[in-house]
Steps between C-alpha positions, in 0.01 A plus 500: 500500500668255256725238659781316334702197594819706470440832676853624421414552132348824374210389280387851428820566300359359177749434220388729216625258232252240634222757473591585141513135394160430657305790352208401284210685343266214590343486844195326636221706655444472873249685716744632762217560747452122533824354358876524503671493158807281539757459227806278503762557235758223482816482288625140511864402529687218323324240721130595488381153605639577849270801551147504640286749688160525659269755654272393784235670704623476859161481672405164346803388295312535171733496199434823308766464230807291423762422241316172434150640436399462138783261413486136401681244715869504411493850347776729620612853435739557210857617574572873496141595425283779643159400641220722637200384698222723634224408744213687664510391863193555721551747782263326737517642852740773609743238632527303173866425439682308230828312501730496197751215509765432234736205501800377305572128541859552382567740787639781285196723454441649156836661448843568618644154577677236294437687175127470563395786275329833556168389646280701738146545623299816560178502705258788442188571707243747358769640272751552784824306476542343844751218468777394268782254512697226341787428738306309767654153524229238547197711599352836577176595675301824501172576680272788401 
């Protein structure tokens, strides 16, 4: 069962406007018998340099994906821009779990505070929307 840092939030109540903004005809192919298709959709706020995220395999701490992968040193997200990243993650054994961790160094998440914009993130696993947010302060953690 998925675990979150803030159990009082209902992560299954996905904001439909996030879903609409993240739809895309393009999708990578994953063999779901041996992989998990993970997609992160991220709408940056006015301060995108404050935002970072990573996805680690819990068993060994292997970094599976991150906001820094594929970027040159010093590259940052652009303000108020929508980004999508997809990864095929190996299933491994039946107890393979991953940890999604998003941070905001400014402490105001991706939206909602100090005129920070309308940012959000949406995490999808095998086409199922499992986590969304934007108003998380400095960090949010999700295990699946």
